[in-house]
C-alpha positions as CSV (number, residue, x, y, z in Angstrom):
1,X,-47.1,-1.8,-62.5
2,X,-47.7,-1.1,-58.7
3,X,-47.9,2.4,-57.4
4,X,-47.4,3.8,-53.8
5,X,-50.3,5.5,-52.9
6,X,-49.8,6.0,-49.0
7,X,-48.4,9.4,-47.7
8,X,-45.0,10.0,-48.7
9,X,-44.0,12.1,-45.7
10,X,-44.1,8.6,-43.7
11,X,-41.4,7.6,-45.8
12,X,-39.5,10.4,-44.3
13,X,-40.3,10.2,-41.1
14,X,-39.4,6.1,-41.0
15,X,-35.8,6.9,-42.3
16,X,-35.5,9.5,-39.8
17,X,-34.2,12.3,-42.3
18,X,-36.2,14.3,-45.2
19,X,-35.7,12.4,-48.5
20,X,-37.7,15.3,-50.6
21,X,-40.3,13.7,-52.4
22,X,-42.8,16.7,-52.2
23,X,-40.7,19.2,-53.8
24,X,-41.6,23.0,-52.1
25,X,-43.6,21.4,-49.8
26,X,-40.0,19.8,-48.1
27,X,-39.0,23.4,-47.7
28,X,-41.6,24.9,-45.9
29,X,-42.9,24.6,-42.4
30,X,-46.0,22.1,-43.7
31,X,-43.3,19.6,-44.0
32,X,-44.5,16.5,-42.0
33,X,-40.9,16.1,-40.9
34,X,-40.7,19.0,-39.6
35,X,-43.4,18.8,-36.9
36,X,-43.0,14.8,-36.2
37,X,-39.4,14.0,-37.2
38,X,-39.8,10.2,-35.9
39,X,-41.3,7.2,-37.5
40,X,-45.2,7.0,-37.0
41,X,-47.2,5.0,-35.0
42,X,-48.0,4.9,-31.4
43,X,-44.3,3.8,-30.7
44,X,-42.7,6.2,-33.1
45,X,-41.7,9.0,-30.2
46,X,-40.3,6.2,-28.5
47,X,-37.6,5.0,-31.5
48,X,-34.5,7.1,-30.1
49,X,-34.6,5.2,-26.7
50,X,-34.5,1.6,-28.4
51,X,-31.1,-0.8,-28.2
52,X,-28.8,0.1,-30.5
53,X,-29.6,-1.4,-34.5
54,X,-28.2,-4.5,-35.6
55,X,-25.7,-4.8,-38.4
56,X,-28.8,-6.3,-41.0
57,X,-30.7,-3.2,-39.4
58,X,-28.5,-1.1,-41.1
59,X,-28.3,-2.5,-44.2
60,X,-32.3,-2.9,-44.5
61,X,-32.7,1.0,-43.8
62,X,-29.8,1.8,-46.3
63,X,-31.2,-0.6,-49.1
64,X,-35.0,1.3,-48.2
65,X,-33.8,4.6,-48.1
66,X,-32.4,4.2,-51.6
67,X,-35.0,2.8,-53.0
68,X,-37.6,5.4,-51.6
69,X,-35.1,8.3,-52.9
70,X,-35.4,7.0,-56.7
71,X,-38.9,5.6,-55.7
72,X,-37.8,2.5,-57.5
73,X,-39.6,-0.8,-56.1
74,X,-38.1,-4.0,-54.6
75,X,-37.7,-6.1,-57.6
76,X,-36.7,-3.3,-59.7
77,X,-34.1,-2.6,-57.4
78,X,-32.7,-5.9,-57.3
79,X,-32.3,-6.3,-61.2
80,X,-30.5,-2.7,-61.0
81,X,-28.1,-4.4,-58.2
82,X,-27.7,-7.5,-60.3
83,X,-26.6,-5.5,-63.3
84,X,-24.3,-3.4,-61.6
85,X,-22.5,-7.0,-60.4
86,X,-22.0,-7.2,-64.1
87,X,-20.4,-4.5,-64.6
88,X,-17.0,-3.5,-64.4
89,X,-15.8,-1.3,-61.1
90,X,-17.3,-0.8,-57.8
91,X,-20.8,-2.8,-57.2
92,X,-22.0,0.2,-55.1
93,X,-21.4,2.8,-57.0
94,X,-22.5,0.9,-60.5
95,X,-26.3,0.8,-58.7
96,X,-25.8,4.6,-57.6
97,X,-24.7,5.5,-61.3
98,X,-28.0,3.2,-62.7
99,X,-30.2,5.0,-60.5
100,X,-28.7,8.3,-61.5
101,X,-29.1,7.5,-65.1
102,X,-32.9,7.2,-64.9
103,X,-34.9,9.2,-66.8
104,X,-37.2,10.5,-64.2
105,X,-33.9,11.2,-62.3
106,X,-32.2,13.2,-65.1
107,X,-35.7,15.7,-65.6
108,X,-35.6,15.8,-61.8
109,X,-32.1,17.2,-62.2
110,X,-32.5,19.5,-65.1
111,X,-35.4,21.0,-63.1
112,X,-38.1,20.5,-65.1
113,X,-39.9,19.2,-61.7
114,X,-39.8,19.4,-58.0
115,X,-39.2,16.3,-57.2
116,X,-38.6,12.5,-58.8
117,X,-42.2,11.4,-58.1
118,X,-43.4,14.7,-60.4
119,X,-40.7,13.6,-62.8
120,X,-42.1,10.5,-63.1
121,X,-45.2,12.1,-63.5
122,X,-43.8,14.0,-66.4
123,X,-42.2,11.0,-68.2
124,X,-45.2,8.9,-67.9
125,X,-47.7,11.4,-69.0
126,X,-45.8,12.0,-72.6
127,X,-44.6,15.5,-72.0
128,X,-40.7,14.4,-72.8
129,X,-38.8,13.8,-75.7
130,X,-35.5,11.8,-75.6
131,X,-33.3,12.6,-78.9
132,X,-36.4,13.8,-80.6
133,X,-38.4,10.6,-79.8
134,X,-41.7,10.8,-77.4
135,X,-40.0,8.9,-74.2
136,X,-42.6,8.0,-71.5
137,X,-40.7,5.3,-69.6
138,X,-39.4,6.8,-66.2
139,X,-36.7,3.8,-66.1
140,X,-35.6,4.5,-69.2
141,X,-31.7,4.7,-68.8
142,X,-29.9,7.8,-70.4
143,X,-26.4,8.0,-71.6
144,X,-24.0,10.4,-72.7
145,X,-24.9,12.3,-76.1
146,X,-28.6,11.9,-75.1
147,X,-30.7,15.0,-75.4
148,X,-34.1,15.4,-73.1
149,X,-36.5,18.2,-74.1
150,X,-39.8,18.9,-73.7
151,X,-42.5,18.5,-75.9
152,X,-43.7,20.7,-78.7
153,X,-47.4,20.2,-77.5
154,X,-46.1,20.2,-74.4
155,X,-44.8,23.6,-74.1
156,X,-48.6,25.2,-74.6
157,X,-49.3,24.2,-71.7
158,X,-49.2,26.5,-68.3
159,X,-47.1,24.5,-66.3
160,X,-44.4,24.6,-69.4
161,X,-44.5,28.1,-70.0
162,X,-43.0,30.1,-67.0
163,X,-40.5,27.4,-66.6
164,X,-37.8,29.0,-69.2
165,X,-37.8,32.3,-66.6
166,X,-37.9,29.9,-63.5
167,X,-34.9,27.8,-65.0
168,X,-33.4,30.9,-66.2
169,X,-29.5,30.8,-64.3
170,X,-30.5,27.5,-62.5
171,X,-27.7,25.2,-61.4
172,X,-27.9,21.6,-62.4
173,X,-25.0,18.5,-62.1
174,X,-22.0,18.9,-63.9
175,X,-22.9,16.0,-65.8
176,X,-26.0,17.8,-67.5
177,X,-26.1,20.8,-70.0
178,X,-29.4,22.9,-69.6
179,X,-30.7,25.3,-72.5
180,X,-33.3,27.2,-70.1
181,X,-34.9,29.2,-72.9
182,X,-35.3,25.5,-75.3
183,X,-36.3,23.6,-72.6
184,X,-33.6,21.2,-73.5
185,X,-31.0,19.4,-71.4
186,X,-27.8,17.0,-73.1
187,X,-26.5,14.5,-70.8
188,X,-22.9,15.3,-71.4
189,X,-21.0,12.5,-69.4
190,X,-21.6,9.5,-67.2
191,X,-23.0,10.4,-63.5
192,X,-20.5,10.0,-61.1
193,X,-20.8,8.6,-57.2
194,X,-20.7,12.2,-55.6
195,X,-23.5,13.2,-58.0
196,X,-25.7,11.1,-56.3
197,X,-27.2,11.4,-52.4
198,X,-24.3,12.0,-50.0
199,X,-26.3,10.5,-47.4
200,X,-27.0,7.0,-49.1
201,X,-24.5,4.2,-48.0
202,X,-24.0,2.1,-51.1
203,X,-21.7,-0.7,-49.1
204,X,-24.4,-1.4,-46.6
205,X,-26.7,-2.3,-49.6
206,X,-23.8,-4.2,-51.3
207,X,-23.7,-6.2,-47.4
208,X,-27.3,-6.3,-47.7
209,X,-27.7,-8.2,-51.0
210,X,-24.5,-10.2,-50.2
211,X,-26.3,-12.1,-47.1
212,X,-29.0,-13.1,-49.0
């Protein structure tokens, strides 16, 4: 599987907003976007003086932003879109619900990780169980009733030992419930559109794939 190995701060600068890909660093003065809130390259500073963006450019940027927020590559993202088309309801809403239902995103929403890339790494390294079974596939789609928990062997690691105190009193989305002491989360309902990023524009994504 392909892996993005370049600086993720470049992605935030390209999209013109924070995508919160580096956890706590994004909230600190060290955040690259705070110091350079414009795209990289020799012409990055001149972006705001460029002519008005075309409809296609706006659609492309909306698609790219969603991909980068959830850490999904183009081929997989297109498969999610095609699956969303086959489901009942609005295609754009179905797409965001599918992305929110990814296991790595659920781990991030449960506050087990500071960012989605970190959550993906925890899943890939086999630290999580789903319904009591080890699951190391970040793209695994959870459903209501699924229980996500930190594996017993992993709880002995320094990263997880102090996590119950850090999670105690923390807020999680209404479609999830968290047992901080047990390092366990439960999917109580399917995510809704409002649970996804407010800055994501699913209609532009639908328009982008509709013209291809």
